[in-house]
C-alpha positions as CSV (number, residue, x, y, z in Angstrom):
1,M,124.0,110.6,108.2
2,A,120.7,110.9,110.1
3,D,117.8,108.7,109.1
4,Y,115.2,110.0,106.7
5,I,112.7,109.1,104.1
6,V,112.8,110.7,100.7
7,R,109.7,111.0,98.5
8,G,109.5,111.5,94.7
9,L,107.9,110.9,91.4
10,A,109.3,109.4,88.2
11,F,108.5,109.0,84.5
12,D,106.3,112.2,84.4
13,G,104.4,111.4,87.6
14,T,103.3,107.9,86.6
15,I,105.6,106.2,89.2
16,R,105.6,107.2,92.9
17,V,108.8,106.4,94.8
18,M,109.9,106.4,98.4
19,G,113.3,105.5,99.9
20,A,114.3,105.1,103.5
21,L,117.5,105.1,105.5
22,T,116.8,103.6,109.0
23,T,120.1,102.4,110.3
24,D,120.0,104.5,113.5
25,T,116.3,103.9,114.1
26,I,116.6,100.1,113.9
27,G,119.8,100.3,115.9
28,E,117.8,102.0,118.7
29,A,115.1,99.2,118.5
30,Q,117.9,96.6,118.7
31,R,119.4,98.2,121.7
32,R,116.1,98.5,123.6
33,H,114.9,95.0,122.9
34,G,118.3,93.2,122.8
35,T,117.4,91.4,119.6
36,W,119.6,88.7,118.1
37,P,120.5,89.1,114.4
38,T,117.7,87.3,112.6
39,A,115.1,88.9,114.9
40,S,116.8,92.2,114.3
41,A,116.4,91.8,110.6
42,A,112.7,90.8,110.9
43,L,111.9,93.7,113.2
44,G,113.9,96.1,111.2
45,R,112.2,95.2,108.0
46,V,108.8,95.6,109.5
47,M,109.6,98.9,111.1
48,T,111.2,100.3,107.9
49,G,108.1,99.3,105.9
50,T,105.8,100.7,108.5
51,A,107.7,104.0,108.6
52,M,107.3,104.4,104.8
53,L,103.6,103.6,105.1
54,G,103.4,106.3,107.8
55,A,105.1,108.8,105.4
56,M,102.2,108.3,103.0
57,L,99.8,109.7,105.7
58,K,99.1,113.3,106.7
59,G,98.7,115.3,109.9
60,D,98.1,113.2,113.0
61,D,97.2,110.0,111.0
62,K,98.8,106.8,112.3
63,V,99.4,103.3,110.9
64,T,99.9,100.1,112.7
65,V,101.3,97.0,111.1
66,K,101.2,93.5,112.6
67,V,103.0,90.5,111.1
68,E,101.7,87.3,112.6
69,G,103.4,84.3,111.2
70,N,103.9,80.7,112.4
71,G,107.6,81.0,113.0
72,P,109.4,81.2,116.3
73,A,109.8,85.0,116.3
74,G,106.1,85.3,117.1
75,P,104.0,88.4,116.2
76,I,105.9,91.6,115.2
77,L,104.2,94.9,115.7
78,A,105.1,98.4,114.5
79,D,103.4,101.7,114.3
80,A,104.3,105.0,112.7
81,N,102.9,108.4,111.9
82,A,103.2,111.1,109.2
83,R,106.0,112.8,111.2
84,G,108.5,110.0,110.7
85,E,108.1,108.6,114.2
86,V,108.2,104.8,114.4
87,R,108.4,102.2,117.1
88,G,108.1,98.4,117.2
89,Y,108.7,95.2,119.0
90,I,109.1,91.5,118.3
91,T,107.5,88.9,120.6
92,H,110.6,86.7,120.9
93,P,113.7,88.9,120.4
94,N,116.3,86.1,121.0
95,V,115.8,84.3,117.7
96,H,118.7,83.6,115.4
97,F,119.6,81.0,112.7
98,D,122.4,80.3,110.4
99,L,122.4,82.3,107.1
100,N,120.1,81.0,104.4
101,E,121.2,79.6,101.0
102,Q,121.6,83.2,99.6
103,G,123.9,84.1,102.5
104,K,121.3,86.3,104.1
105,L,119.7,86.3,107.6
106,D,117.0,83.7,107.5
107,V,114.0,86.0,108.2
108,R,111.6,83.7,106.5
109,R,112.4,80.9,109.0
110,A,112.0,83.3,112.0
111,V,108.7,84.8,110.8
112,G,107.1,81.7,109.2
113,T,105.5,81.2,105.8
114,E,101.9,81.0,107.1
115,G,99.9,83.8,108.8
116,T,98.8,87.3,108.1
117,L,100.1,90.9,107.6
118,S,97.5,93.3,108.9
119,V,97.5,97.1,108.5
120,V,95.3,99.4,110.5
121,K,95.2,103.1,109.6
122,D,93.8,105.7,112.1
123,L,92.9,108.6,109.8
124,G,91.1,110.6,112.5
125,L,87.7,109.3,111.4
126,R,85.1,107.3,113.4
127,D,86.2,104.0,111.8
128,F,89.7,102.7,111.2
129,F,90.8,101.5,107.8
130,T,91.9,97.9,108.1
131,G,93.5,95.7,105.5
132,Q,94.9,92.1,105.8
133,V,96.7,89.8,103.5
134,P,98.1,86.3,103.9
135,I,101.9,86.1,104.3
136,V,103.3,85.1,101.0
137,S,107.0,84.6,101.9
138,G,107.8,85.6,105.4
139,E,110.6,87.8,104.0
140,I,108.5,90.9,104.9
141,A,109.2,93.0,101.7
142,E,107.2,90.6,99.5
143,D,104.5,90.7,102.2
144,F,104.3,94.5,102.1
145,T,104.2,94.3,98.3
146,Q,101.3,91.9,98.5
147,Y,99.4,94.2,100.9
148,L,99.9,97.4,98.8
149,T,99.0,95.6,95.5
150,V,96.0,93.6,96.8
151,S,94.6,95.5,99.7
152,E,95.3,99.1,98.5
153,Q,95.2,98.1,94.8
154,V,98.4,99.9,93.8
155,P,100.9,97.8,91.9
156,S,104.0,98.1,94.0
157,A,107.6,96.8,94.5
158,V,109.0,96.9,98.1
159,A,112.6,96.3,99.1
160,L,113.7,96.1,102.7
161,G,117.0,95.1,104.2
162,V,119.0,95.0,107.5
163,L,122.6,94.1,108.0
164,V,123.8,93.2,111.5
165,N,127.3,93.5,112.9
166,P,129.1,90.6,114.7
167,D,128.3,92.4,118.1
168,N,124.6,92.4,117.2
169,T,124.4,96.1,116.5
170,I,122.9,97.3,113.3
171,K,125.3,98.0,110.4
172,A,122.9,99.2,107.7
173,S,119.1,99.3,107.3
174,G,116.7,100.8,104.8
175,G,114.3,100.2,102.0
176,F,112.3,101.6,99.1
177,I,108.8,101.5,97.7
178,I,108.1,102.0,94.0
179,Q,104.4,102.3,93.0
180,V,102.8,102.3,89.5
181,M,100.2,105.0,89.1
182,P,97.6,105.5,86.4
183,G,99.2,106.4,83.1
184,A,102.3,104.4,83.4
185,T,103.3,102.8,80.0
186,D,104.0,99.2,79.4
187,E,107.5,100.2,78.4
188,T,108.1,101.9,81.8
189,I,106.8,98.9,83.7
190,T,108.9,96.5,81.7
191,L,112.0,98.7,82.3
192,L,111.3,98.7,86.0
193,E,110.8,95.0,86.2
194,Q,114.2,94.4,84.5
195,K,116.0,96.9,86.8
196,L,114.4,95.5,90.0
197,S,115.5,92.0,89.1
198,D,119.1,93.2,88.8
199,T,119.2,95.4,91.9
200,R,121.5,94.5,94.7
201,P,120.1,94.1,98.2
202,V,119.2,97.5,99.6
203,S,121.1,97.0,102.8
204,R,124.3,96.2,100.9
205,Q,123.9,99.4,98.9
206,I,123.4,101.5,102.1
207,D,126.4,99.8,103.6
208,D,128.4,100.8,100.6
209,G,127.5,104.4,101.3
210,L,124.7,105.0,98.8
211,S,121.8,107.3,99.8
212,P,118.2,106.4,99.3
213,E,118.2,108.9,96.4
214,Q,121.1,107.2,94.7
215,I,119.6,103.7,95.2
216,L,116.3,104.9,93.5
217,E,118.3,106.6,90.8
218,E,120.0,103.3,90.0
219,V,116.7,101.6,89.6
220,L,114.8,104.4,87.8
221,G,117.5,106.2,86.0
222,E,118.8,109.6,87.3
223,E,117.1,111.5,84.5
224,N,113.7,109.9,85.1
225,V,113.2,110.7,88.8
226,K,112.5,113.9,90.7
227,F,112.6,114.0,94.5
228,I,110.1,116.1,96.2
229,D,110.9,116.2,99.9
230,R,112.6,114.5,102.9
231,L,111.2,113.4,106.2
232,P,113.4,112.8,109.2
233,V,112.9,109.3,110.8
234,A,113.5,108.2,114.4
235,F,112.5,105.6,116.9
236,E,110.0,107.4,119.1
237,C,107.6,106.0,121.7
238,N,104.7,108.0,123.2
239,C,104.5,106.0,126.4
240,S,104.7,107.8,129.7
241,K,104.2,107.2,133.4
242,E,100.9,109.2,133.3
243,R,99.6,106.9,130.5
244,F,100.3,103.8,132.5
245,G,98.9,105.4,135.6
246,N,95.6,106.1,133.8
247,A,95.6,102.5,132.6
248,I,96.0,101.3,136.2
249,I,93.1,103.5,137.3
250,G,91.0,101.9,134.5
251,L,91.6,98.5,136.1
252,G,89.2,99.4,138.8
253,E,89.1,99.5,142.6
254,N,89.5,95.7,143.3
255,E,92.6,95.3,141.1
256,I,94.3,98.4,142.6
257,R,93.5,97.3,146.1
258,E,95.0,93.9,145.4
259,M,98.2,95.5,144.1
260,I,98.5,97.5,147.3
261,E,97.8,94.6,149.6
262,E,99.8,91.9,147.9
263,D,102.7,93.8,146.3
264,G,102.9,97.2,147.9
265,G,103.5,98.7,144.5
266,A,103.4,98.0,140.8
267,E,105.7,97.9,137.8
268,A,104.7,98.5,134.2
269,Q,106.8,97.9,131.1
270,C,106.1,99.3,127.6
271,H,106.2,96.6,124.9
272,F,107.4,99.0,122.3
273,C,110.4,100.6,124.0
274,N,111.0,98.4,127.1
275,E,110.8,101.5,129.4
276,I,109.9,100.4,133.0
277,Y,107.7,102.6,135.2
278,D,107.6,102.0,138.9
279,F,104.5,102.9,141.0
280,S,104.8,103.2,144.8
281,K,102.2,102.2,147.4
282,E,101.4,105.9,147.7
283,D,100.9,106.2,143.9
284,L,98.5,103.3,144.0
285,E,96.6,104.7,146.9
286,G,96.1,107.9,144.9
287,F,94.9,105.8,141.9
288,L,92.5,104.0,144.2
289,K,91.0,107.3,145.2
290,D,90.7,108.4,141.6
291,A,89.0,105.1,140.7
292,Q,86.6,105.4,143.6
293,S,85.6,109.0,142.6
294,G,85.3,108.0,138.9
295,E,87.8,110.5,137.7
């Protein structure tokens, strides 16, 4: 099944829900970055959460999430848009530990328990919307919950999970966000709290063949939720040789001349997708002319 995000409402519009299947998307990220299992789980959770934040946007709006903890994985960055395109990278992809006491990949140990989760939204306005919260657990889902509840002031529950095969490929990945809107009754909130405490890990449910809709129906009750639409999700990077070329021109004449004289060319690599772009001496000489003419 192709990856997607489903959006819906529950309990007469007082609960907003979103569920994501991201197995192929995180699989592509794992392949591009060569991540080891614990790093894969950390990156996959951040990318899945970011994809769902992106699905809350409209038009050409974009969102960037940075998780910067004190663990060995280093900063994790992901960005997404309202079209379901998401990309991401982890600073140290070759991080892995033994399973934790719950028998899960030890994401907390990789990410760290101190640091920040930052969200920057580009809504096409002059200024960006920026929110930042302290890391509360390093498990990522709880940290997204903290951001939505504190920074955006919408009481939320976030679940994120990634299962990894013995050969390091991604077995299952996904998540959901449940948000309490104005008008929700105490009875509804209590019911949700009870259901969420009994819910199995979302990655296990996906591995068992459940769809995002079925997972949300288990939590909310099939009769209480109405799904509105689906959004395809995929790993997508907007880097290009032209973009990197423009960046080289922006370095200025002296830097470009140094590349020509010392290296006879240049190589640029995208952090997000690991694509490598080679620039010949002739390419650089053309950039030098552009830089000199101020184009």
